[in-house]
N, C-alpha and C positions, 0 to 999 in steps of 0.2 A: 277917842282912843287913845289919844296921848295920855290925857289924867288915866285912863286905865290900866296902861303898860306902866303908869309911872305908881302905881299903887299897888298894880302886883309888884314890882322890882322891891319896894315896900314894903312886902311881903316877903318877901325872899332873903332880903338883908336882915330883916328882924330872926326869919330862921337861923342865918348864920353868925349872930349875935348871940343867940339859945340854942348852940348848936344842941348840947348837953340836953337838957330840959327838951327840946324838940325831940331829938336820940329816943330820948325816954320814952318819950309820949307816942311815938310811930311803935316803937317795940312793945309797948303797955297796949296797944289800939291792937297793934297785928298778935299778940297771945288772944287775946277777947273775941277778936273774930276769926279767929283761927279756930280759936273752939266753938263756936258760933255755926261758923264754916262748916266744921268737923259733925258738929249735931245735927245739921241738913243733913249730909248724905250719911250718917246713921239712920236718920229717919225714913230714909230713903231704903238704905237696904233692909231694915223693917218691913219695910212694903216691897221691896221684891221677893224678899225670903219667905214671906208669909203667903204673897202668891204662888211661888214654888210649892210652899209647904201644903197650900188646900189643892193642889192638882194630883187627881188620886182618887179611889173609891172611898167617900164619904160616908155611902148605907150599902150595905149587903142584903138583899132581898131572899132569903131561903124558901126555896118552893118544894110544894109538895108534889108527889107523883100524880095527881089525878089532873086529868084534862091532857097532857103531856106536851109536847114543843109547841102544839099549835093553842092552845090556850096561854102557854109562858111568853108565845111572840105576841100572841091579845094585851097581856098584860104590859110589857116590854115596851108596846107601840104606845101605851096609853101613858105610863112613866115618862118616854121621853117626848110626850106633850105636858106635862108640868111644867109652869112657866118658869120655876126656879130651879127647873135639872140643864146641864151645862150635855149631859150624854151619859147616856146609858145602854150597856151590854149586857148580853147575854151569854150564859157563862154554863155547858151541858155538864152532864155527870162525869164524864170521858174526860172536860178540860179542869174540873174539880178534884181525879182523883192524882192529874198530871200534876198540880198545884200543890194539893199535898202529898207528891210524892216526893215534890222538891223539898218540901219546906221540913222533911222529916227525912230529906238526904243522910244524914248523920245517925240517922236511927233505922235502920233496915228491918229489924226483927218489928217492929212497930207498925213500917209501911206494909210489910206482909201482911198482917190481919185483916186487912179494909182496902174495900174492893170496890171498883167505881158504882157497883149496884147502894153501895152500905151511903155513898155521899150523896147529898141533893143537890139539884141543878140549884143557879142562881143568876139573879140581876144583878149588877152592879152600876152603881148609882155617885154619880161626881154632879156636884152642884155648882153654881155658879156664884152664889153666896153659901159658905159654910153656915153665916149665922142664921140662914132658912133652914136649916133640917128639921126642926120642928114643923111644918107644915106638910113637909113631904111623908113624911112620919106618921101623919095624923091621917094624912089622905089612906095610907098600907096599913093600917092596923086593922085587924078583924075582914080584910080581905080573903075570900075563900082558899084561895090559893096560897096564901104564904103561911109556911112553917115555921120562921121565925125571924126575926129584924135585928139586922146589928146595925147599929148605929155609933161612930167613933165622937158621940158629945162630949165626952167626960175631955179628952182631947182637944174639940171644936173651942167648949169654952176656955179651958186654959190657953189655948192659941189667941183667942181673941181675946181676951182680958191680959196675957202680955203684951199682947202689939198695944191695946189701947193704955196702958201706963206708959211701957218704951217709948212713944211716941208722943204721951205726956211730958216727961222729961226730957226728951230733944227738944219742946217748943217751949219749955220752960228756959232751955238753958240757952235759948238763942233769945229771947228777951232781956235775961238776965244779964248777958254776956255785953248783945246791943245798949241796954241802956249803959254797962260799965266803960264803954267805948263813948259816949257821949261826955259822960262824967269826966275821964282822964280826959279830954281833948278841953272840957270847959275848964279843967284844975291847969291845963296849962298856958290857956291864953291868959287865965287871971295872974300868970305869973309874969308873962309878958307883959302884960299890962303895967305892972307893978314892977317893972324892970323897966321900964319906959313912963314914968307917971311924972316926971319933969318936962322934959322934951312932950310930952301930951299935957301937960298943963299951959306951955310953952304957945304951944298948937290953937288953943282955943282960945287964950290972950291973942293973934293977933286972926283972930278970926277966922278958923277951920271949921267948916260946916261938920257935921253930924257923920255925915256918913262920909268925908273925907277920912274921918280920922277911923273910922269904924271895920272899911272897905276890906285895908290889909290885915286888921286880923282875922278878919272871916274866911280872905282867901288863904290866910296861914294855920289858920284850923282845919278847913277843907282838903287842904297839902298834907297835912298830920292824917286826917281821916282816910285819905287815896293811896298815901305810902305804905298805914299799915296794914289797908283791905290789898292793896298790892301783893305784900307781903304773904298775906294770910292766903290768898288764891294761890301765889306759886306752891306753899307750902302742902296744901291740900292736895293739888295737881302730883306734886313728887308724891307725897305719902299713896295717891289712889293706884299710879303707875309702880310702886313696889309691889302693893295688894293684889295690883292685876297678874302678877308674876305666883301668885300662891295656884295652888292646877283647883281646874273650875268642875273636878271630878269629884269632891269632895259634898256634904249636906249642906256645908254652908256658901252660901254667893259672897262674895268680897268685892263682887264688880259692881259700877251705875254706868248707865250711858252717856256719851259723852258729850249729848245734848243736855243732860241735867245736871253737867259739872258745870259747862258754858252760859246757859242760863242765870245759876247759881253763882258763878264768878260775876257777873253783870249786875244782878243785885245786890253782892257784897260790898263792890265795887260802889254802886251807888250809894250804897249805906253807907259806906265809909264818908263820902263825900258829904251825905244830909248829916250824920253826925257830926262831922266834924261844925257845919253850918251850926246846927241845933246848938252844939257846946259853946262857940263862939257866940252866939247869941247871950246863951246864959253866962260868961263870963263876961261881955258888954255890959250885960242890963246889970250887972247888981255892980261892978268896979269902976263902969266906965261913964259918968252921971254927965251927959253934956245933951 
């Protein structure tokens, strides 16, 4: 235990000796991990907003008048039993007319030319997963009650494509920035080893073991990684607090759950320590032949 405390003390002595280099490394790791953390938050915001935009009417089934409400209700029950369907509901002619009137409230002359009898009843369908719209569309095409099928396929495809691209970009940034943090710490440890090369040579001559020499540098790297990660987490929390002030009644949501931030903070802190350990190991392997 006393040996570990001594080696830890040596690590902090090294940090004080190379305060300028260590500070630069901490700030560089901070920038890398802050951007990586920001990319994780960005991916979560994309996921949340995608789910939010997915809610609503994905398919509108316009119905013929034949069969009346009874036949329409049977089809509604059938659609609600589809495994892809989250919810389906019926809009009669009166409801369709009210919707039409609200949509064209700024054009009263146009609204006056249409009556409830002119508009078809419809079934509005909300899907569990918008990517499965084709399965529902396939079942409904050719149904005797179907007048017309309106599927927001183009918008759905664009949304899915955009979501995939944004997620890929975010994950790519996390990988690249995480790797850059490891490289930065490795360079810091190499510089620290170079600055103490004569002292290390003396320690080797008097019989100091491999780990006795290595451990202070590993602790130094882990400390740099932890400090940089801590600053990154603090910056993201502050930024998220500012985003929470944006009104929630706009189209895009800028807030993520607190549990997400907490879990990702633990992940970033752990990665900071791990990056320090890995970076130190690389620096030691190349520049410290013991």
